[in-house]
C-alpha positions as CSV (number, residue, x, y, z in Angstrom):
1,M,-74.5,-47.7,35.3
2,L,-71.7,-49.7,36.9
3,F,-73.9,-52.8,36.8
4,S,-74.7,-52.4,33.1
5,V,-71.0,-52.0,32.2
6,H,-70.0,-55.1,34.1
7,S,-72.9,-57.0,32.5
8,L,-71.8,-55.9,29.1
9,L,-68.2,-57.0,29.8
10,L,-69.4,-60.3,31.1
11,V,-71.5,-61.0,28.0
12,F,-68.6,-60.0,25.8
13,F,-66.2,-62.3,27.7
14,L,-68.7,-65.2,27.4
15,F,-68.9,-64.5,23.7
16,I,-65.1,-64.7,23.4
17,L,-65.0,-67.9,25.3
18,F,-67.7,-69.4,23.0
19,C,-65.7,-68.3,19.9
20,T,-62.5,-69.8,21.4
21,S,-64.1,-73.1,22.2
22,Y,-65.6,-73.2,18.7
23,I,-62.2,-72.6,17.1
24,S,-60.6,-75.2,19.3
25,T,-63.0,-77.8,18.0
26,Q,-61.7,-77.3,14.5
27,P,-58.9,-79.6,13.2
28,T,-55.4,-78.3,13.7
29,A,-53.5,-76.6,10.9
30,D,-50.6,-79.0,11.5
31,A,-52.7,-82.0,10.3
32,D,-51.8,-83.6,7.0
33,T,-54.1,-84.6,4.1
34,D,-55.8,-87.9,4.9
35,F,-55.6,-90.6,2.2
36,S,-57.0,-93.4,4.4
37,C,-60.0,-95.7,3.8
38,S,-63.1,-95.6,6.0
39,S,-66.0,-97.9,6.6
40,D,-68.4,-95.7,4.6
41,S,-66.0,-95.3,1.6
42,P,-66.0,-97.6,-1.4
43,V,-63.3,-100.2,-1.9
44,S,-62.4,-98.6,-5.2
45,C,-63.4,-95.9,-7.6
46,E,-62.4,-94.1,-10.8
47,T,-60.8,-90.7,-10.0
48,Y,-58.1,-88.4,-11.3
49,L,-54.8,-87.0,-10.4
50,T,-52.9,-84.0,-12.0
51,F,-49.7,-84.2,-13.9
52,R,-47.6,-81.4,-15.5
53,A,-46.1,-82.1,-18.9
54,R,-42.4,-81.6,-18.7
55,P,-39.5,-82.0,-21.1
56,P,-37.7,-83.9,-22.2
57,D,-39.4,-87.2,-21.3
58,Y,-43.1,-86.3,-20.7
59,L,-44.2,-83.7,-23.2
60,S,-46.6,-86.0,-25.2
61,V,-49.8,-87.8,-24.4
62,G,-48.1,-91.1,-25.4
63,S,-45.2,-90.8,-22.9
64,I,-47.6,-89.8,-20.1
65,S,-50.0,-92.7,-20.9
66,D,-47.1,-95.1,-20.8
67,L,-45.9,-93.8,-17.5
68,F,-49.3,-94.2,-15.8
69,G,-50.4,-97.2,-17.7
70,V,-53.7,-95.6,-19.0
71,S,-54.9,-95.2,-22.5
72,R,-54.0,-92.2,-24.6
73,L,-57.7,-91.7,-25.5
74,S,-58.8,-91.4,-21.9
75,I,-56.2,-88.7,-21.2
76,A,-57.2,-86.8,-24.4
77,K,-60.9,-86.9,-23.5
78,S,-60.3,-85.9,-19.9
79,N,-58.4,-82.8,-21.0
80,H,-60.5,-81.9,-24.1
81,L,-57.6,-82.4,-26.4
82,S,-58.3,-82.4,-30.1
83,S,-56.4,-85.7,-30.6
84,E,-54.1,-88.2,-28.9
85,D,-51.2,-86.7,-30.9
86,E,-51.7,-83.0,-29.9
87,L,-48.5,-81.3,-28.8
88,L,-48.3,-80.4,-25.2
89,K,-46.8,-77.2,-23.7
90,A,-44.1,-77.3,-21.0
91,N,-45.8,-77.3,-17.6
92,Q,-49.2,-77.9,-19.1
93,L,-51.5,-79.2,-16.3
94,L,-53.3,-82.4,-17.2
95,L,-55.9,-84.7,-15.6
96,V,-54.9,-88.3,-15.6
97,P,-57.7,-90.9,-15.0
98,I,-56.8,-93.6,-12.5
99,D,-58.3,-96.5,-10.6
100,C,-58.1,-95.8,-6.9
101,N,-58.1,-98.9,-4.6
102,C,-58.2,-99.4,-0.8
103,N,-55.5,-101.8,0.5
104,G,-57.2,-102.1,3.9
105,S,-56.0,-98.9,5.4
106,R,-55.0,-96.4,2.7
107,Y,-56.0,-95.6,-0.9
108,F,-53.4,-96.1,-3.7
109,S,-53.3,-96.3,-7.4
110,N,-50.4,-98.7,-8.1
111,V,-48.3,-98.0,-11.2
112,T,-45.5,-100.2,-12.4
113,Y,-42.3,-98.4,-13.4
114,Q,-39.2,-99.9,-15.1
115,I,-35.9,-98.7,-13.5
116,K,-33.5,-96.7,-15.7
117,K,-29.9,-95.8,-15.3
118,D,-29.2,-93.8,-12.1
119,D,-32.8,-94.2,-10.9
120,S,-33.7,-94.5,-7.2
121,F,-37.0,-94.7,-5.3
122,Y,-36.5,-91.1,-4.2
123,L,-35.6,-89.6,-7.6
124,V,-38.4,-91.3,-9.5
125,S,-40.9,-90.2,-6.8
126,I,-40.0,-86.5,-7.2
127,T,-39.1,-86.3,-10.9
128,A,-41.1,-88.8,-13.0
129,F,-44.1,-88.9,-10.6
130,E,-43.8,-85.3,-9.5
131,N,-44.3,-86.0,-5.8
132,L,-47.6,-87.8,-6.3
133,T,-46.1,-90.5,-4.0
134,N,-43.5,-90.8,-1.2
135,F,-40.3,-92.8,-1.6
136,L,-40.9,-94.4,1.9
137,L,-44.2,-95.8,0.6
138,V,-42.4,-97.1,-2.4
139,Q,-39.9,-98.9,-0.1
140,D,-42.8,-100.5,1.8
141,M,-44.6,-101.5,-1.4
142,N,-41.5,-103.3,-2.8
143,P,-40.0,-105.3,0.1
144,T,-38.0,-107.6,-2.1
145,L,-36.0,-104.8,-3.7
146,V,-32.9,-103.2,-2.1
147,P,-33.3,-99.4,-2.5
148,N,-29.6,-98.7,-3.0
149,K,-29.0,-101.7,-5.3
150,L,-31.5,-101.3,-8.1
151,N,-30.8,-102.7,-11.5
152,I,-31.7,-101.3,-14.9
153,G,-35.0,-103.0,-15.9
154,D,-36.2,-103.8,-12.4
155,E,-40.0,-103.4,-12.2
156,V,-41.0,-101.2,-9.2
157,V,-44.6,-100.6,-8.0
158,F,-45.1,-96.9,-7.2
159,P,-48.2,-96.3,-5.0
160,L,-49.7,-93.0,-6.1
161,L,-51.8,-91.2,-3.4
162,C,-55.5,-90.9,-4.1
163,R,-58.9,-91.2,-2.3
164,C,-62.5,-92.1,-3.0
165,P,-65.3,-89.8,-1.7
166,N,-67.2,-91.3,1.3
167,K,-71.0,-91.4,1.6
168,A,-71.3,-88.0,3.2
169,L,-69.3,-86.4,0.3
170,R,-71.4,-88.3,-2.3
171,D,-74.6,-87.1,-0.7
172,K,-73.2,-83.6,-0.9
173,G,-72.7,-84.0,-4.6
174,I,-68.9,-84.5,-4.6
175,K,-68.0,-87.0,-7.4
176,Y,-64.2,-86.9,-7.4
177,L,-61.3,-86.1,-5.0
178,I,-58.6,-85.1,-7.4
179,T,-55.0,-85.5,-6.2
180,Y,-53.1,-82.3,-6.9
181,V,-49.5,-81.4,-5.9
182,W,-49.4,-77.9,-4.3
183,Q,-47.1,-75.5,-6.2
184,P,-45.0,-72.6,-4.9
185,A,-47.3,-69.9,-6.4
186,D,-50.6,-71.5,-5.2
187,D,-53.1,-70.2,-2.7
188,I,-56.6,-71.5,-1.8
189,L,-58.4,-69.0,-3.9
190,S,-56.4,-69.6,-7.1
191,V,-56.6,-73.4,-6.8
192,S,-60.3,-73.4,-6.0
193,S,-60.9,-71.2,-9.0
194,M,-58.8,-73.4,-11.3
195,F,-60.7,-76.6,-10.3
196,N,-64.1,-74.8,-9.9
197,A,-64.1,-76.1,-6.3
198,S,-65.3,-74.6,-3.0
199,P,-62.4,-73.2,-0.9
200,A,-64.2,-74.4,2.2
201,D,-64.4,-77.9,0.8
202,I,-60.7,-77.9,0.0
203,L,-59.9,-76.8,3.6
204,V,-62.2,-79.5,5.1
205,E,-60.9,-82.4,3.0
206,N,-57.3,-81.5,3.8
207,N,-57.9,-81.2,7.6
208,Y,-57.4,-77.4,7.6
209,R,-53.7,-78.0,6.9
210,N,-51.2,-75.3,6.6
211,F,-50.8,-75.2,2.8
212,T,-47.5,-73.3,3.0
213,A,-46.1,-76.5,4.7
214,A,-47.8,-78.6,2.0
215,L,-45.5,-77.1,-0.7
216,C,-44.8,-79.8,-3.4
217,L,-46.9,-82.3,-1.5
218,P,-50.2,-84.0,-2.7
219,V,-53.5,-82.6,-1.5
220,L,-57.1,-83.4,-2.3
221,I,-59.4,-81.2,-4.4
222,P,-63.1,-82.1,-4.0
223,V,-65.2,-81.4,-7.2
224,S,-68.8,-82.0,-8.2
225,E,-67.9,-82.3,-11.9
226,L,-64.7,-82.7,-13.9
227,P,-63.1,-79.3,-14.4
228,V,-61.8,-77.9,-17.6
229,L,-58.3,-76.8,-16.6
230,V,-57.3,-73.3,-17.6
231,Q,-53.6,-73.0,-17.5
232,A,-52.5,-70.4,-15.0
233,Y,-50.0,-67.7,-15.9
234,P,-48.1,-65.5,-13.4
235,F,-49.7,-62.2,-12.4
236,P,-47.8,-59.0,-13.3
237,A,-45.5,-58.0,-10.5
238,G,-47.5,-54.8,-9.7
239,T,-50.9,-56.7,-9.7
240,R,-49.5,-59.5,-7.6
241,R,-48.1,-57.1,-5.0
242,A,-51.3,-55.1,-4.9
243,R,-53.3,-58.2,-4.4
244,Q,-50.9,-59.4,-1.6
245,R,-51.2,-56.0,0.1
246,H,-55.0,-56.1,0.0
247,I,-55.1,-59.6,1.5
248,L,-52.4,-58.6,4.1
249,S,-54.4,-55.5,5.1
250,A,-57.5,-57.6,5.6
251,I,-55.7,-60.2,7.7
252,V,-53.9,-57.5,9.8
253,G,-57.2,-55.7,10.4
254,T,-58.9,-58.9,11.6
255,I,-56.0,-59.8,13.9
256,V,-55.9,-56.3,15.4
257,A,-59.7,-56.4,16.1
258,F,-59.3,-59.8,17.7
259,L,-56.4,-58.7,19.9
260,I,-58.3,-55.6,21.1
261,C,-61.2,-57.9,22.1
262,M,-58.9,-60.3,23.8
263,F,-57.2,-57.4,25.7
264,F,-60.5,-56.1,27.2
265,S,-61.5,-59.7,28.1
266,L,-58.1,-60.3,29.8
267,V,-58.4,-57.0,31.8
268,F,-61.8,-58.1,33.0
269,Y,-60.6,-61.6,33.9
270,I,-57.6,-60.2,35.8
271,H,-59.8,-57.8,37.7
272,R,-62.1,-60.5,38.9
273,S,-59.2,-62.8,39.8
274,C,-57.5,-60.1,41.9
275,R,-60.7,-59.5,43.8
276,K,-61.1,-63.2,44.5
277,K,-57.5,-63.5,45.7
278,M,-57.8,-60.5,48.0
279,M,-61.0,-62.0,49.6
280,L,-59.3,-65.3,50.0
281,E,-56.2,-63.8,51.7
282,R,-58.4,-61.9,54.2
283,N,-60.0,-65.2,55.2
284,L,-56.8,-67.1,55.7
285,S,-54.9,-66.7,59.0
286,N,-51.1,-66.5,58.9
287,S,-50.8,-70.1,60.3
288,E,-53.0,-71.5,57.7
289,F,-51.1,-69.8,54.9
290,A,-47.8,-71.1,56.3
291,D,-49.2,-74.6,56.4
292,I,-50.1,-74.4,52.7
293,I,-46.6,-73.2,51.7
294,K,-45.1,-76.0,53.7
295,M,-47.2,-78.6,52.0
296,K,-46.4,-77.2,48.6
297,K,-42.6,-77.2,49.4
298,T,-42.7,-80.8,50.6
299,S,-44.5,-81.9,47.5
300,M,-42.0,-80.2,45.3
301,D,-39.0,-81.7,47.1
302,E,-40.5,-85.2,46.8
303,K,-40.9,-84.8,43.1
304,F,-37.4,-83.4,42.7
305,E,-35.9,-86.4,44.5
306,L,-37.7,-88.8,42.2
307,K,-36.2,-87.0,39.2
308,I,-32.6,-87.1,40.2
309,I,-32.3,-90.8,40.9
310,P,-29.4,-91.7,38.6
311,D,-30.0,-94.3,35.9
312,K,-27.4,-97.0,35.3
313,L,-26.5,-96.9,31.6
314,L,-23.1,-98.0,30.4
315,P,-19.9,-98.1,32.5
316,G,-18.3,-94.6,32.5
317,V,-21.3,-92.9,30.9
318,S,-23.5,-90.7,33.1
319,G,-24.9,-87.2,33.5
320,Y,-27.1,-87.0,30.4
321,L,-29.1,-83.9,30.0
322,D,-32.0,-86.1,28.9
323,K,-31.7,-89.6,30.0
324,P,-32.0,-91.9,26.9
325,I,-34.4,-94.9,26.9
326,I,-32.7,-98.2,27.4
327,Y,-34.1,-100.5,24.7
328,D,-34.1,-104.3,24.7
329,E,-32.1,-105.7,21.8
330,K,-35.2,-107.5,20.6
331,V,-37.1,-104.2,20.2
332,I,-34.3,-102.8,18.0
333,T,-34.1,-106.0,15.9
334,E,-37.9,-106.1,15.3
335,A,-38.0,-102.4,14.6
336,T,-35.4,-102.7,11.8
337,K,-36.6,-106.1,10.6
338,N,-33.3,-107.7,11.7
339,F,-31.4,-104.8,10.1
340,S,-32.9,-105.5,6.7
341,E,-31.3,-103.8,3.7
342,R,-34.7,-102.4,2.9
343,Y,-34.5,-100.4,6.1
344,R,-31.0,-99.1,5.6
345,I,-30.9,-95.3,5.3
346,G,-27.2,-95.2,4.6
347,G,-24.0,-96.7,6.0
348,S,-24.7,-98.3,9.3
349,V,-27.9,-96.3,9.9
350,Y,-31.4,-97.9,9.7
351,K,-34.9,-96.7,9.8
352,A,-36.8,-98.2,12.7
353,M,-40.5,-98.1,13.8
354,I,-40.8,-98.3,17.6
355,N,-44.2,-97.9,19.3
356,G,-45.7,-96.3,16.2
357,Q,-42.9,-93.7,15.9
358,V,-40.1,-93.5,13.3
359,F,-36.5,-93.3,14.5
360,A,-33.0,-93.8,13.1
361,V,-30.8,-96.5,14.6
362,K,-27.1,-96.5,14.1
363,K,-24.8,-99.5,14.8
364,F,-21.5,-99.1,16.6
365,H,-18.7,-101.3,17.7
366,D,-17.2,-98.7,20.1
367,V,-19.7,-96.0,21.1
368,T,-17.9,-94.6,24.1
369,E,-16.5,-91.5,22.5
370,E,-19.7,-90.4,20.8
371,L,-21.7,-91.0,24.0
372,K,-19.3,-88.8,25.9
373,I,-20.1,-86.0,23.6
374,L,-23.8,-86.7,23.4
375,Q,-24.2,-86.7,27.1
376,R,-23.0,-83.1,27.2
377,V,-25.1,-81.5,24.4
378,N,-28.8,-80.7,24.1
379,H,-29.7,-78.2,21.4
380,A,-32.5,-77.9,18.7
381,N,-29.9,-77.9,15.9
382,L,-28.1,-81.0,17.1
383,V,-29.7,-84.4,16.3
384,K,-31.3,-85.7,19.5
385,L,-30.3,-89.1,21.1
386,I,-33.5,-90.9,22.1
387,G,-32.2,-94.2,23.4
388,I,-29.5,-96.9,23.4
389,S,-29.2,-100.7,23.3
390,T,-26.5,-103.3,23.4
391,D,-26.3,-107.0,22.4
392,N,-24.3,-110.0,23.7
393,D,-21.5,-109.4,21.2
394,G,-20.7,-106.0,22.6
395,K,-22.3,-104.1,19.7
396,C,-24.1,-100.9,20.7
397,F,-27.1,-99.3,19.0
398,L,-28.0,-95.6,19.3
399,V,-31.5,-94.5,18.6
400,Y,-31.8,-91.0,17.2
401,E,-34.7,-88.7,16.1
402,Y,-35.7,-89.3,12.5
403,A,-35.1,-86.6,9.8
404,E,-37.9,-86.9,7.3
405,N,-36.0,-85.0,4.6
406,D,-32.8,-86.9,4.8
407,S,-29.4,-85.1,4.6
408,L,-28.8,-81.8,2.9
409,D,-26.5,-83.2,0.2
410,K,-29.4,-85.1,-1.3
411,W,-31.1,-81.7,-2.0
412,L,-28.1,-79.7,-2.9
413,F,-26.3,-82.2,-5.1
414,P,-29.0,-84.3,-6.7
415,K,-27.8,-87.1,-9.0
416,S,-30.4,-86.2,-11.7
417,P,-31.8,-82.8,-12.7
418,P,-34.1,-81.7,-9.8
419,S,-37.8,-81.1,-10.3
420,S,-39.3,-77.7,-10.0
421,C,-40.7,-78.6,-6.6
422,S,-37.3,-79.7,-5.2
423,V,-35.8,-76.5,-6.4
424,A,-38.7,-74.5,-4.9
425,L,-38.1,-76.2,-1.5
426,L,-34.4,-75.1,-1.4
427,T,-35.0,-71.4,-1.9
428,W,-32.6,-68.6,-1.0
429,T,-34.5,-67.9,2.2
430,R,-34.5,-71.6,3.2
431,R,-30.7,-71.8,2.4
432,L,-30.1,-68.9,4.7
433,S,-32.2,-70.5,7.4
434,I,-30.3,-73.8,7.1
435,A,-27.0,-71.9,7.4
436,L,-28.2,-70.1,10.5
437,D,-29.4,-73.4,12.0
438,V,-26.0,-75.0,11.5
439,A,-24.2,-71.9,12.8
440,N,-26.4,-72.0,16.0
441,G,-25.6,-75.6,16.6
442,L,-21.8,-75.0,16.2
443,Q,-22.0,-71.9,18.4
444,Y,-23.6,-74.0,21.1
445,M,-20.8,-76.6,20.9
446,H,-18.1,-74.0,20.8
447,E,-19.3,-71.4,23.2
448,H,-21.8,-73.0,25.6
449,S,-20.3,-76.4,26.3
450,R,-17.7,-76.8,29.0
451,P,-15.2,-77.6,27.8
452,S,-15.8,-76.5,24.3
453,I,-16.6,-79.2,21.7
454,V,-15.2,-79.4,18.1
455,H,-17.4,-81.4,15.7
456,G,-14.5,-82.1,13.2
457,D,-16.6,-83.2,10.2
458,I,-19.0,-80.4,9.2
459,R,-20.3,-81.2,5.7
460,T,-23.7,-81.5,3.9
461,T,-23.9,-85.3,4.5
462,N,-23.8,-84.6,8.3
463,I,-26.6,-82.0,8.2
464,L,-30.1,-83.5,8.4
465,L,-33.3,-81.8,7.5
466,N,-36.6,-82.6,9.4
467,S,-40.1,-82.3,7.9
468,K,-40.0,-78.5,8.2
469,F,-36.4,-78.3,6.8
470,K,-35.0,-77.4,10.2
471,A,-31.3,-78.3,10.0
472,K,-29.7,-80.6,12.6
473,I,-26.0,-81.5,12.9
474,C,-25.4,-85.3,13.2
475,N,-22.5,-87.8,13.3
476,F,-20.4,-87.0,16.3
477,A,-17.9,-89.8,15.7
478,T,-15.0,-87.3,15.2
479,A,-16.2,-84.8,17.8
480,R,-14.1,-84.2,20.9
481,S,-13.2,-81.7,23.5
482,A,-11.4,-78.7,22.1
483,T,-7.9,-78.5,23.7
484,S,-7.1,-75.4,21.8
485,S,-8.8,-72.6,19.8
486,L,-7.1,-73.9,16.6
487,L,-9.5,-76.9,16.7
488,L,-12.5,-74.6,16.9
489,K,-11.2,-72.6,13.9
490,A,-11.1,-75.9,11.9
491,D,-14.9,-76.1,12.4
492,V,-15.2,-72.5,11.2
493,F,-13.1,-73.3,8.1
494,A,-15.4,-76.3,7.3
495,F,-18.5,-74.1,7.8
496,G,-17.0,-71.6,5.3
497,V,-16.7,-74.3,2.7
498,F,-20.3,-75.4,3.5
499,L,-21.5,-71.8,2.8
500,F,-19.8,-71.8,-0.6
501,E,-21.7,-75.0,-1.4
502,L,-25.0,-73.4,-0.4
503,L,-24.2,-70.6,-2.8
504,S,-22.9,-72.6,-5.7
505,G,-24.8,-75.9,-5.5
506,R,-21.5,-77.6,-6.1
507,K,-19.3,-79.6,-3.8
508,G,-16.7,-77.3,-2.3
509,M,-13.8,-79.7,-2.2
510,E,-14.2,-80.9,-5.9
511,I,-11.9,-79.8,-8.7
512,S,-13.6,-77.3,-11.0
513,K,-13.2,-77.3,-14.8
514,K,-10.4,-74.8,-14.5
515,G,-8.5,-77.3,-12.4
516,E,-9.0,-75.5,-9.1
517,I,-10.8,-76.5,-5.9
518,V,-14.3,-75.0,-6.1
519,W,-14.1,-73.0,-2.8
520,K,-10.8,-71.5,-3.9
521,E,-12.3,-70.5,-7.2
522,I,-15.0,-68.3,-5.7
523,R,-12.4,-66.7,-3.4
524,G,-10.6,-65.7,-6.6
525,V,-13.9,-64.1,-7.9
526,L,-14.2,-62.0,-4.8
527,E,-10.6,-60.9,-4.8
528,T,-10.6,-59.5,-8.4
529,G,-12.4,-56.4,-7.3
530,K,-13.9,-55.9,-10.8
531,N,-17.5,-56.7,-11.9
532,V,-17.7,-58.8,-8.7
533,E,-21.5,-58.9,-8.7
534,E,-21.7,-60.1,-12.3
535,R,-19.0,-62.7,-11.8
536,L,-20.6,-63.9,-8.6
537,A,-24.0,-64.2,-10.3
538,S,-22.5,-66.5,-13.0
539,W,-21.0,-68.6,-10.3
540,M,-24.2,-69.0,-8.2
541,D,-26.4,-72.1,-8.2
542,S,-28.3,-72.1,-11.5
543,S,-31.4,-73.6,-9.8
544,L,-31.9,-70.3,-7.8
545,K,-32.2,-68.5,-11.2
546,S,-32.7,-64.8,-10.2
547,F,-34.7,-65.4,-7.1
548,Y,-32.1,-64.1,-4.6
549,P,-30.7,-60.7,-3.7
550,I,-27.3,-60.2,-5.3
551,G,-26.3,-58.0,-2.3
552,G,-27.2,-60.7,0.1
553,A,-25.3,-63.3,-1.9
554,L,-22.2,-61.1,-1.9
555,I,-22.4,-60.7,1.9
556,L,-22.7,-64.5,2.3
557,A,-19.8,-65.1,-0.1
558,N,-17.6,-62.7,1.7
559,L,-18.5,-64.3,5.1
560,A,-17.5,-67.7,3.6
561,A,-14.2,-66.2,2.4
562,V,-13.4,-64.9,5.8
563,C,-14.2,-68.3,7.4
564,T,-11.8,-70.0,5.0
565,S,-8.9,-67.6,5.6
566,E,-5.5,-69.3,5.5
567,K,-4.6,-67.8,8.9
568,S,-6.8,-69.4,11.6
569,S,-6.6,-66.2,13.7
570,A,-8.3,-64.3,10.9
571,R,-11.3,-66.5,11.0
572,P,-14.4,-65.3,12.9
573,S,-15.9,-67.0,15.9
574,M,-19.2,-68.8,15.6
575,T,-20.8,-66.1,17.7
576,E,-19.8,-63.5,15.1
577,I,-21.0,-65.7,12.3
578,V,-24.4,-66.2,14.0
579,F,-24.7,-62.5,14.5
580,N,-24.0,-61.8,10.8
581,L,-26.3,-64.6,9.5
582,S,-29.1,-63.4,11.8
583,F,-28.8,-59.9,10.5
584,L,-28.7,-61.1,6.9
585,T,-31.7,-63.4,7.4
586,Q,-33.7,-60.6,9.0
587,S,-32.8,-58.2,6.1
588,T,-33.9,-60.8,3.6
589,S,-37.2,-61.4,5.2
590,E,-37.9,-57.6,5.3
591,M,-37.3,-57.3,1.5
592,E,-39.3,-60.4,0.4
593,E,-42.1,-58.1,-0.9
594,R,-39.6,-56.5,-3.4
595,S,-38.3,-58.1,-6.6
596,W,-35.1,-60.0,-6.1
597,T,-33.7,-58.3,-9.2
598,E,-33.9,-54.8,-7.7
599,P,-30.7,-53.8,-6.0
600,D,-31.0,-53.3,-2.3
601,E,-28.7,-50.6,-0.9
602,S,-29.2,-51.8,2.8
603,L,-27.6,-55.1,1.9
604,R,-24.8,-53.6,-0.3
605,S,-23.6,-51.4,2.6
606,I,-23.1,-54.2,5.1
607,S,-19.6,-55.6,5.4
608,P,-19.2,-59.2,6.6
609,V,-18.3,-60.0,10.2
610,V,-19.5,-56.7,11.5
611,G,-19.6,-58.1,15.0
612,R,-15.8,-58.3,15.1
């Protein structure tokens, strides 16, 4: 009987190992959609991309055909429209025929666009072309144009992402790979149904990517024939929640079953390991065991000694938590194309490609103070220093990690009306996450650095967002050791103004229409005591619409008000702020299944700065 049980456990364990090895061979979910050419792919092909008709500029077939440079008739035929003059509905999804061409490494459909007033590569990419391209690709495609010095009438080539099916796909019957921008309400089943495509094929052609992370980014939809697009409408709230619960139950059940299997496998594995260890210890004499320990200790000591050999960096600068790389001046010059305007991100910061990786390089004349701060900090919410370089003229170059989504002000205060995707990306939950990230970074500087460090310039331009919208504080030019608690409270005040900006979508230090500074205006709203929720709702960022809990917004507004108290002693510490934001973030995540418009008593009953 014992033998049969052990045999059964062994067979089950081998089965788990087989499943695990099979899963590990699948592409990772962190991979992006591949738009590259391959040897078995055609040089060019006719394919399609999707475009949503949007007012005021692109609500007719004529305006869309002019934008993409294709005929009106081809758009009408592709979408089974009665005529070229048929009126389109707002957000109507259309198929646009394009010519997709390989440039040697990647597929693009190049479209020429004439610059209008206040246009930029970034704004046109996310508004007119609805994220069908990337502004960095636009910069590379137009090397003679300076991104921040565009003139009205300049002709810019926008490379739209596309791909032609390779031989394997064609043999399988796939005729087109349609470029589609993933929307906030999308899931695999709804998209596959809309395009009459296989969910499995969509996963394979997009490298099994995490489609939640693909929000508002282009993906490929493989189809055997051109679909007739049926416009999707939102599910009723009850139906949507029931459907979500059904899917969630299935997922939870699968995960629980898998964990139970893994638990029994782990018990069996530990049991066998312990038996082997006991047998090994019986066979080893005390002297042999002591020799092994001694050898291990010696090896560890040797490795440690190699790690603590100090690097010679700059005079007076040492003790870095992570020693930066010392780059040769030529490497920096080549990486930024001799500090070309095309590579300028802003101010004295340049984009640089070093060893196949993208970094940000900042030029300094006197870098000593900033380096003194950077050598003492190492935190996930502070921008990371990668390396340094100097030239013969005494200039210094600091190489930082690159933030793919630029600074927060670009998202919070866009110069032109934001697209639905850019609004969707800066949701209430994401704003809370950004606030908590910044608070964590400041708490580290205030509470865990010795001596404490004050940043001195907390604002949206100095908050960078990486590809996953993780916030990182940058620009330590004004940072210094805090000689008194008053300096730390100055950071708290600036953080409070920053919270007001997250709530309102307006610059906190600007003058409002009533002639009052914006952050003071909302303090007045909170201090009235009458109809506070209604008054606050009218003051909130209009792009959030009703997709936020009014109770949570009231808590965050009150926290911001306390942070901007006139008396510095009345302002909370960053530890108290982190505590409150963590609690608010957790409460928000727990109520995401509910409608935002339903009042939530758990949020209403919390007063700000409860940690005090």
